[in-house]
TORKOLFI-810337 format. One line per 8 residues: their letters; for each residue x, y, z of C-alpha. Coordinates in steps of 0.02 Angstrom, whole numbers, plus 50000, padded with zeros to 5 digits. Last residue first. Layout:
! TORKOLFI-810337
a) X:Y:Z  ...
***
This chain:
! TORKOLFI-810337
lkldwqsa) 50060:48297:50909  50047:48433:51042  50016:48609:50979  50113:48762:51032  50021:48912:50960  50105:49073:50908  50046:49250:50872  50126:49368:50746
dwdfgptv) 50119:49557:50768  50005:49654:50654  50035:49794:50529  50105:49685:50389  49965:49559:50400  49873:49433:50509  50033:49339:50557  49999:49162:50618
evtlngad) 50135:49052:50692  50106:48867:50721  50224:48770:50834  50202:48584:50808  50244:48460:50946  50312:48287:50977  50412:48265:50816  50466:48083:50791
apadfaye) 50391:48066:50616  50470:48229:50558  50340:48358:50512  50250:48408:50350  50113:48537:50372  49933:48552:50315  49829:48710:50328  49639:48719:50335
atikkgpl) 49554:48889:50322  49413:48969:50420  49328:49139:50407  49228:49240:50531  49098:49378:50524  49046:49517:50644  49133:49651:50543  49164:49590:50364
vtgtfgeg) 49305:49470:50324  49392:49501:50158  49448:49388:50017  49563:49237:50024  49638:49130:50161  49741:48974:50128  49731:48868:49970  49847:48734:50037
vkgdfiqe) 49729:48590:50069  49621:48472:49969  49699:48453:49796  49875:48461:49861  49989:48586:49946  50085:48543:50104  50169:48677:50207  50345:48630:50254
anvgdega) 50382:48616:50439  50544:48710:50474  50642:48628:50613  50605:48693:50787  50735:48588:50877  50605:48527:51001  50494:48463:50862  50409:48550:50717
radvsvlt) 50401:48728:50653  50250:48806:50568  50199:48952:50459  50033:49040:50424  50028:49205:50329  49875:49317:50319  49890:49445:50179  49735:49387:50085
adfkekgk) 49626:49404:50240  49584:49587:50216  49482:49638:50369  49325:49744:50362  49317:49883:50490  49214:49892:50650  49301:49755:50747  49243:49582:50799
neivvsvt) 49321:49500:50646  49343:49315:50678  49489:49220:50603  49490:49030:50619  49641:48922:50580  49614:48734:50567  49769:48626:50580  49816:48480:50470
yasngkth) 49956:48358:50502  50075:48259:50390  50205:48135:50451  50375:48112:50374  50439:47954:50290  50413:48022:50115  50427:48211:50115  50271:48317:50091
giafedat) 50290:48493:50021  50193:48468:49859  50059:48333:49851  50038:48231:49692  50024:48065:49782  49891:48128:49901  49933:48187:50076  49866:48085:50220
ysapagvs) 49828:48195:50369  49840:48172:50555  49748:48305:50654  49821:48456:50741  49719:48544:50877  49633:48705:50826  49707:48877:50797  49620:49036:50850
ielgddya) 49628:49214:50786  49530:49363:50851  49524:49535:50772  49435:49670:50872  49562:49810:50843  49644:49767:51010  49698:49596:50949  49633:49438:51031
aadgaglv) 49740:49282:51009  49622:49137:51037  49654:48970:51120  49586:48812:51039  49753:48723:51041  49876:48812:51153  49948:48988:51154  50126:49047:51166
egkkgetg) 50134:49218:51250  50255:49346:51178  50124:49483:51177  49969:49436:51272  49823:49362:51178  49714:49320:51326  49667:49138:51337  49527:49044:51256
gaagggta) 49359:48973:51309  49272:49131:51258  49387:49237:51154  49522:49338:51240  49479:49508:51310  49642:49561:51386  49814:49627:51351  49771:49645:51168
pkasassd) 49880:49565:51037  49988:49691:50947  49974:49775:50779  49793:49828:50796  49833:49992:50881  49963:50015:50745  49822:50073:50631  49803:50238:50724
avaknidt) 49991:50265:50732  50007:50226:50547  49869:50349:50506  49950:50480:50617  50119:50450:50537  50040:50468:50365  49950:50628:50416  50112:50700:50488
vvddvakf) 50207:50653:50330  50074:50739:50225  50078:50894:50336  50269:50899:50325  50261:50886:50136  50138:51032:50130  50246:51134:50248  50400:51095:50143
tlvagvvs) 50308:51152:49987  50239:51311:50066  50410:51362:50134  50496:51323:49969  50366:51419:49870  50385:51572:49982  50575:51567:49964  50563:51546:49775
lilsvlgl) 50434:51685:49762  50555:51802:49850  50698:51749:49736  50589:51773:49582  50541:51947:49641  50725:51991:49659  50758:51930:49482  50608:52029:49421
vagfttvg) 50684:52186:49499  50852:52150:49415  50766:52128:49247  50670:52291:49270  50832:52382:49308  50916:52310:49153  50769:52357:49043  50771:52534:49111
kntaegrk) 50960:52553:49092  50954:52497:48912  51089:52607:48835  51246:52514:48881  51431:52561:48893  51394:52733:48964  51478:52696:49130  51310:52706:49219
argrgalg) 51234:52587:49091  51374:52462:49117  51346:52464:49304  51160:52440:49275  51202:52285:49173  51304:52213:49317  51157:52239:49434  51040:52157:49309
lvlailgl) 51157:52011:49278  51169:51974:49465  50982:51991:49490  50943:51882:49338  51063:51747:49398  50984:51745:49572  50809:51742:49500  50850:51600:49381
igalwfff) 50915:51490:49522  50777:51534:49645  50638:51517:49516  50705:51346:49468  50701:51290:49650  50526:51358:49676  50460:51245:49538  50360:51134:49659
pilgsvtg) 50201:51236:49630  50206:51358:49483  50206:51544:49528  50394:51545:49556  50420:51476:49382  50331:51628:49308  50446:51744:49406  50601:51646:49354
iiglvlas) 50552:51650:49170  50523:51839:49177  50685:51870:49273  50784:51761:49154  50722:51861:49005  50750:52030:49090  50923:51986:49155  50974:51922:48984
iglgnrap) 50916:52085:48902  51009:52189:49031  51169:52089:49014  51167:52096:48825  51152:52285:48809  51332:52323:48762  51308:52479:48655  51416:52486:48500
rtgptqap) 51572:52598:48513  51559:52753:48403  51681:52760:48262  51856:52842:48270  51883:52962:48127  51989:52901:47985  52092:53039:47904  52043:53060:47724
aypqqpqt) 52149:52965:47601  52262:53083:47502  52235:53086:47317  52383:53025:47214  52464:53164:47114  52471:53151:46927  52650:53146:46858  52692:53302:46759
yqsm) 52772:53284:46589  52861:53440:46524  52833:53475:46342  52983:53486:46227
***
């Protein structure tokens, strides 16, 4: 009787530990962010992006160099270059911020200077009123025919009020009230043309200073339009609605946003 021998199972070879893969991610990230940050630092007004990317690239680069020293990464050169680019990005960010803030400061200075130069015309002059008129002193209430002289050469005068009959389609006139027209003359004695479209004319009536509505109809209400060249003048008629018992009309003329208003106290 033959003896049966069971075949032996082959032994599995002992597993040798594999090599650990290199961890090069930090170095690659540092390089990419460093390149983007450096390019951003060369673009005006992108200094903030260069600063953020440069800081991240520098941190990642230094961490990547630590991995390379421990043998966990194999891209020491790439990591070092990424850290250097991160530092360059930070330097460009600081330079860009300084240049940007200086440029903004120069613009603000120029604007302030321009405003300061134009503000010379914002207040009535302390002297030099028009012939036959009074000086346009700040806070002074003028009379009919007087001129408010501004120190940029602008002169404004308001004539005496005249009774006015508004037509049946007039806007701003209340039945039972009286209507008056006043003539406003603007003369440009300065060297620059004057934009008359921004002139506003308002009025108050009586001792209580109630608002006198401006009347608009087919004859009055258009106001000032266009520009006034140096040496020229422009005239516009305004009509206002006042209570029948009002004894005076206070007319206020504002040449524009950069000028102070002047007032005329007119007897009705």
